[in-house]
C-alpha positions as CSV (number, residue, x, y, z in Angstrom):
1,M,177.3,75.6,62.3
2,A,174.5,78.0,63.0
3,H,174.0,78.9,66.5
4,I,170.5,78.4,68.0
5,K,169.6,81.1,70.4
6,A,168.0,79.9,73.6
7,V,164.6,81.4,74.3
8,S,164.1,82.1,77.9
9,R,160.8,81.5,79.7
10,V,160.4,85.3,80.1
11,D,161.0,85.8,76.3
12,L,158.3,83.2,75.5
13,R,155.8,84.9,77.7
14,A,156.5,88.2,75.9
15,V,156.0,86.6,72.5
16,L,152.7,85.1,73.5
17,R,151.5,88.4,75.0
18,N,152.3,90.2,71.8
19,V,150.5,87.7,69.8
20,L,147.4,88.0,71.9
21,L,147.5,91.8,71.9
22,S,147.9,91.8,68.1
23,S,144.9,89.5,67.6
24,T,141.3,90.7,67.3
25,V,138.7,88.2,68.5
26,A,135.2,89.2,67.5
27,L,132.8,88.4,70.3
28,A,129.0,88.6,69.8
29,P,127.6,91.5,71.9
30,V,125.3,90.6,74.8
31,V,121.9,92.1,74.0
32,D,119.3,92.7,76.7
33,P,116.1,91.3,75.2
34,M,114.1,94.0,77.1
35,T,115.7,96.7,74.8
36,S,114.1,95.2,71.7
37,F,110.5,96.2,72.7
38,Q,109.2,99.2,70.7
39,Y,106.8,100.1,73.4
40,A,107.8,100.0,77.1
41,L,105.9,101.5,80.0
42,D,107.5,101.9,83.4
43,F,104.8,103.2,85.7
44,V,107.1,103.3,88.8
45,A,109.7,105.5,87.1
46,N,107.0,107.3,85.1
47,T,109.0,106.8,81.8
48,Y,107.5,105.6,78.5
49,K,109.2,104.4,75.4
50,G,107.4,104.8,72.1
51,G,104.6,106.9,73.4
52,T,103.2,109.0,76.3
53,Q,101.1,108.4,79.4
54,P,100.2,111.7,80.9
55,Y,97.9,111.7,83.9
56,G,95.0,113.8,85.0
57,S,92.6,113.4,82.0
58,N,91.3,110.9,79.5
59,T,92.1,113.0,76.4
60,N,92.4,111.1,73.2
61,D,95.7,112.5,72.4
62,G,97.8,109.5,71.4
63,R,98.6,108.3,74.9
64,F,99.0,104.6,75.5
65,F,96.0,104.1,77.8
66,R,92.9,106.0,78.7
67,D,90.8,105.0,81.8
68,S,87.1,105.6,81.5
69,G,86.4,103.5,84.6
70,V,88.0,106.1,86.9
71,V,85.1,108.5,87.7
72,Q,86.1,109.6,91.3
73,A,89.1,111.5,92.5
74,C,91.0,109.3,94.9
75,F,94.0,109.1,97.1
76,I,96.4,106.2,96.6
77,P,99.5,105.2,98.7
78,K,103.0,106.1,97.6
79,A,106.1,104.1,98.2
80,D,106.8,105.9,101.5
81,G,103.3,105.2,102.8
82,T,101.9,108.7,102.4
83,L,99.0,109.4,100.0
84,Q,98.9,110.9,96.6
85,S,95.8,112.5,95.1
86,T,94.6,111.3,91.7
87,S,92.0,113.1,89.6
88,A,88.6,111.8,88.5
89,Q,90.0,111.1,85.1
90,G,93.0,109.1,84.0
91,M,95.0,106.2,85.4
92,R,95.6,106.0,89.2
93,R,99.3,105.9,89.5
94,S,102.0,106.7,92.2
95,D,105.7,105.8,92.5
96,R,104.6,102.3,93.3
97,G,103.1,101.8,89.9
98,A,99.6,101.9,88.4
99,I,97.0,100.4,90.8
100,M,94.3,98.1,89.4
101,Y,91.5,97.2,91.9
102,A,87.9,95.9,91.8
103,N,84.9,98.0,92.6
104,I,84.5,98.6,96.4
105,G,81.3,99.7,98.2
106,T,82.1,102.3,100.9
107,L,80.2,103.2,104.0
108,G,80.2,106.3,106.2
109,L,80.3,110.1,105.6
110,W,82.7,112.9,106.4
111,N,85.7,110.5,106.5
112,R,88.2,113.3,106.9
113,D,86.2,115.5,109.2
114,L,85.3,113.8,112.5
115,S,84.1,117.1,114.0
116,N,81.0,116.8,111.8
117,A,77.7,115.9,113.5
118,V,77.4,112.6,111.8
119,W,80.2,111.4,114.2
120,T,78.7,111.0,117.7
121,K,80.9,111.9,120.6
122,D,80.6,110.5,124.1
123,V,81.2,112.8,127.0
124,G,85.0,112.8,127.3
125,A,85.7,112.6,123.5
126,S,86.0,115.5,121.0
127,A,87.2,116.1,117.5
128,L,88.6,119.1,115.5
129,K,89.4,119.3,111.8
130,N,92.8,120.9,112.3
131,Q,95.4,118.3,111.2
132,T,97.6,118.0,108.1
133,G,96.3,115.1,106.1
134,A,98.1,111.9,105.0
135,D,98.5,113.6,101.6
136,G,100.3,116.6,103.1
137,T,97.3,119.0,102.8
138,A,97.0,121.4,105.8
139,N,93.8,121.2,107.9
140,A,92.4,118.3,105.8
141,A,92.3,115.7,108.6
142,S,91.0,115.6,112.1
143,S,92.4,115.3,115.7
144,I,90.4,113.2,118.1
145,T,91.0,113.7,121.9
146,F,89.9,111.6,124.8
147,T,89.5,113.1,128.4
148,A,87.8,110.0,129.8
149,D,88.7,106.3,129.6
150,D,86.7,104.3,127.1
151,A,85.0,107.4,125.6
152,R,83.9,106.9,122.0
153,I,83.6,108.7,118.7
154,Y,81.4,106.7,116.3
155,Q,79.2,106.8,113.3
156,A,76.3,104.4,112.7
157,T,75.6,103.2,109.1
158,T,72.9,101.1,107.4
159,A,74.0,98.1,105.4
160,A,73.1,94.4,104.9
161,V,75.2,91.7,106.5
162,A,78.7,91.3,105.0
163,N,82.3,90.7,106.0
164,R,83.7,94.2,106.5
165,V,87.1,95.8,106.5
166,L,87.8,99.2,108.3
167,E,90.8,101.2,107.2
168,V,92.0,104.4,108.8
169,Y,95.2,106.5,108.5
170,I,96.2,107.4,112.1
171,K,99.1,109.2,113.8
172,R,99.6,109.4,117.5
173,L,99.7,113.0,118.9
174,T,99.8,112.4,122.7
175,G,99.6,109.5,125.2
176,P,100.6,105.9,125.0
177,G,97.2,104.4,124.2
178,P,95.4,102.0,124.0
179,L,93.2,103.0,121.0
180,N,90.5,100.5,120.1
181,L,88.6,100.3,116.8
182,S,85.3,98.6,116.1
183,I,83.2,97.9,113.0
184,D,80.1,96.7,114.8
185,G,80.3,98.9,117.9
186,T,80.6,95.8,120.1
187,T,83.8,93.9,119.2
188,Y,86.9,96.0,119.6
189,T,90.5,95.6,118.3
190,D,93.4,97.2,120.0
191,V,95.4,98.9,117.2
192,T,98.0,100.6,119.4
193,A,100.9,98.6,118.0
194,Q,99.9,99.7,114.4
195,I,100.2,103.4,115.2
196,G,103.4,105.5,115.1
197,T,104.3,109.1,116.0
198,T,106.5,110.2,113.1
199,G,103.8,109.8,110.4
200,Y,100.5,108.4,109.5
201,K,100.2,104.6,109.5
202,R,97.4,102.7,107.7
203,V,95.5,100.8,110.3
204,L,93.2,97.9,109.2
205,I,90.8,95.7,111.1
206,A,88.2,93.2,109.8
207,T,85.0,91.7,111.2
208,A,82.9,88.9,109.7
209,N,79.1,89.1,109.2
210,V,78.4,92.7,110.2
211,T,75.0,94.2,109.8
212,N,74.6,98.0,110.0
213,P,78.3,98.8,110.8
214,V,79.1,101.3,113.6
215,L,82.5,102.8,112.9
216,T,84.0,103.4,116.3
217,F,87.1,104.9,118.0
218,K,87.5,104.2,121.8
219,G,90.3,105.8,123.6
220,K,92.0,106.5,127.0
221,A,92.0,109.8,128.9
222,G,95.0,112.0,128.0
223,D,95.4,110.5,124.5
224,S,94.9,112.2,121.1
225,Y,95.4,111.1,117.5
226,A,95.4,112.5,114.0
227,V,92.8,110.6,111.9
228,D,92.3,110.7,108.1
229,L,90.3,108.9,105.4
230,V,88.2,106.5,107.5
231,S,87.1,103.8,105.0
232,C,84.8,100.9,105.5
233,H,84.2,98.4,102.7
234,G,83.6,94.7,102.0
235,Q,86.2,92.1,101.3
236,I,88.2,92.2,98.1
237,G,88.6,89.0,96.3
238,G,87.3,87.2,99.4
239,L,90.1,88.6,101.5
240,D,90.5,91.2,104.2
241,I,92.9,93.4,102.3
242,P,93.3,97.2,101.8
243,A,91.3,98.9,99.1
244,E,94.4,101.0,98.0
245,H,92.2,103.8,96.7
246,Y,90.3,106.2,99.0
247,A,87.8,108.8,98.0
248,I,86.8,111.9,100.1
249,Q,83.3,111.3,101.4
250,L,81.3,114.3,102.5
251,G,77.5,114.6,102.9
252,T,76.8,112.1,100.3
253,S,78.5,108.7,100.2
254,F,80.0,107.6,96.9
255,G,78.5,104.2,97.5
256,T,80.9,102.6,95.1
257,I,84.4,103.5,94.1
258,F,84.8,102.2,90.6
259,H,87.6,99.9,89.4
260,E,90.4,101.0,87.1
261,T,90.0,100.1,83.4
262,P,93.0,101.4,81.4
263,W,92.3,100.6,77.8
264,A,93.4,101.4,74.3
265,L,90.5,101.4,71.8
266,N,90.4,101.2,68.0
267,T,88.9,104.7,68.1
268,D,91.9,106.1,69.9
269,A,95.0,107.7,68.5
270,G,97.3,105.6,70.6
271,P,99.7,102.9,69.2
272,L,98.7,99.8,71.2
273,W,95.3,98.6,70.2
274,S,96.3,97.4,66.7
275,I,99.2,95.3,68.1
276,I,96.8,92.9,69.8
277,Q,95.2,92.1,66.5
278,G,98.2,90.2,65.2
279,A,101.4,88.5,66.4
280,Y,103.2,90.0,69.3
281,A,105.5,89.5,72.3
282,F,104.9,91.0,75.8
283,F,106.5,91.5,79.2
284,W,104.5,92.3,82.4
285,Q,105.8,93.1,85.9
286,G,103.8,93.7,89.0
287,S,102.0,92.2,92.0
288,S,98.6,91.1,93.1
289,A,97.2,91.2,96.7
290,T,95.0,88.2,95.9
291,S,95.5,85.1,93.8
292,Q,91.9,84.3,92.9
293,S,91.4,82.7,89.5
294,G,90.8,85.5,87.0
295,N,93.0,88.3,88.2
296,G,93.7,90.0,84.9
297,L,97.1,91.1,83.6
298,F,95.6,92.1,80.2
299,V,92.7,91.2,77.9
300,S,91.3,91.9,74.5
301,D,87.9,91.0,73.1
302,G,87.7,87.8,75.0
303,V,90.1,86.1,72.6
304,T,93.4,87.3,73.8
305,N,94.1,87.4,77.5
306,C,96.7,86.8,80.2
307,Q,95.5,86.3,83.8
308,V,96.2,84.5,87.1
309,G,94.6,81.1,87.1
310,T,93.7,78.5,89.7
311,G,96.6,77.3,91.9
312,N,98.9,80.3,91.2
313,T,99.2,79.4,87.6
314,V,99.2,82.0,84.8
315,T,97.0,81.6,81.7
316,F,97.9,83.0,78.3
317,G,95.0,82.7,75.9
318,A,94.6,83.2,72.2
319,S,91.3,81.3,71.7
320,V,93.2,78.4,73.3
321,S,94.8,78.4,76.7
322,L,98.5,78.1,77.6
323,I,99.0,77.5,81.3
324,S,102.1,77.8,83.4
325,G,103.0,75.8,86.4
326,P,102.2,77.1,89.9
327,D,104.7,79.9,89.4
328,W,102.8,83.0,90.4
329,K,103.8,84.6,93.7
330,P,100.8,86.1,95.5
331,G,101.0,89.1,97.8
332,L,101.0,92.9,97.2
333,G,104.6,94.1,96.7
334,V,105.8,90.6,95.8
335,T,107.1,91.1,92.3
336,N,106.0,88.8,89.4
337,K,107.5,88.9,85.9
338,V,105.6,87.3,83.0
339,A,106.6,87.2,79.4
340,G,105.4,85.5,76.3
341,W,104.6,85.6,72.6
342,L,102.2,84.6,69.9
343,D,103.4,84.2,66.3
344,A,101.6,84.4,63.0
345,S,101.3,80.6,62.8
346,G,99.6,80.4,66.2
347,N,102.6,79.1,68.2
348,M,102.6,80.4,71.8
349,K,105.2,80.7,74.5
350,L,104.8,81.7,78.2
351,C,107.4,82.2,80.9
352,V,106.6,83.1,84.6
353,N,109.2,84.2,87.1
354,G,112.2,82.6,85.4
355,Q,110.7,79.1,85.2
356,T,111.0,76.9,82.2
357,P,108.8,78.3,79.4
358,V,105.7,76.4,78.3
359,S,104.5,76.3,74.8
360,R,101.6,75.1,72.6
361,T,100.2,75.5,69.1
362,G,96.7,76.4,67.9
363,G,96.7,80.0,69.0
364,I,94.5,82.4,66.9
365,L,95.1,86.0,66.0
366,S,92.4,88.6,66.6
367,P,92.2,90.8,63.5
368,A,88.8,92.1,64.6
369,A,90.0,93.2,68.1
370,T,88.7,96.6,69.1
371,H,90.3,97.2,72.5
372,F,93.1,96.3,74.7
373,V,92.7,96.5,78.5
374,L,95.6,96.5,81.1
375,G,95.3,95.1,84.7
376,S,92.0,93.4,84.1
377,N,90.2,90.6,82.4
378,G,87.5,93.0,81.3
379,S,85.4,92.8,84.5
380,G,85.6,95.0,87.6
381,A,85.1,91.9,89.7
382,K,88.1,90.3,88.1
383,A,90.6,93.1,88.3
384,L,94.2,92.4,89.1
385,N,93.7,93.7,92.6
386,G,97.3,94.8,92.6
387,I,99.8,97.0,90.9
388,V,101.3,97.1,87.4
389,E,104.9,98.2,87.6
390,K,106.0,97.7,84.0
391,F,104.5,96.6,80.7
392,S,106.2,96.2,77.3
393,I,104.8,94.9,73.9
394,Q,106.1,94.5,70.4
395,A,104.4,93.4,67.2
396,N,105.7,90.4,65.2
397,K,108.3,89.5,67.8
398,T,109.4,86.2,69.4
399,F,112.1,85.4,72.0
400,T,114.2,82.3,72.7
401,D,113.6,80.3,75.9
402,A,116.8,81.7,77.3
403,E,115.7,85.3,76.6
404,L,112.3,84.7,78.2
405,I,114.0,83.3,81.3
406,A,116.4,86.2,81.5
407,M,113.6,88.7,81.2
408,T,111.5,87.1,84.0
409,T,114.2,86.2,86.4
């Protein structure tokens, strides 16, 4: 009679382990849908897939976008709150991303040099141009010093009635304050709590219905401050928000600092303009200080567009409109992620901030498109009023709902 060998529990485990180790189970790799884009622009990291985006000129050299709207050199904020200079040509970009703002009208002269005679000084107030500026340039900004309580340094301007915003970069040099600012020369705001001693802080006040603004600093005896880039402008998108781009004003005011218009034209050597003529998929990431209807994410020829709509919706248009729920999150620095696609049959998908994608049919391709504009709906008054951090696009591409949600979450 054959003997049956008992198999212990330990032996059985070993057998099972060997079986598992000798087996090969093929698992489908997990693919990040973002890697499938041929063209990907990361303005924060300043890296670009499939092309180039040099700064400082509008040369037609094959770059993704040129910006003919930028006609003044400006300073824009960096992530650490200091300022970075941008040239009179090319996109305005810092390590926060590419800024996209509407036109702003500016008032006042010599906004870095308060020692100039256009700034009137009361007895007990003085100014010298002797401070390192908010951009790190030596002797670019001014120090203001008060030797009498409530002494003023001010500049009168001429302008029609409007709601006004005053922005100033300020750093405390001596004394505890208070420091008061005024836009009309009558109503003052104590900004002491907004000022630090370790670096410049952007100070902002607003006053409604101001005629002929009088830009005023009023201090206390023994106090002094470094002051840079005094800027007075109207509301943006109906709100009292920072302008985010600041020009140097000398003896002649700029009057208007023009909006950014990064575009790819059919006359350019860049790769993007032709994509918008056919089927494509896109991804957009950034933020908007306002949420007025019409803040543009991108536009082309009035046929293809993506913009913020009424009630914090997002509209994706291809002759017909596809509208998300109230999924947009307003506020500068509050990240939004938007992705979608249009296929050759006119099917459309749109996903905003990880919510359930919406879809519709009836979209129309734009074979006659001649331009593609980022961060705008084609109008300076309807700019994004915010920052584009990333943008990706790919011709003849679609994504599943799960992939769209993953990209925008």
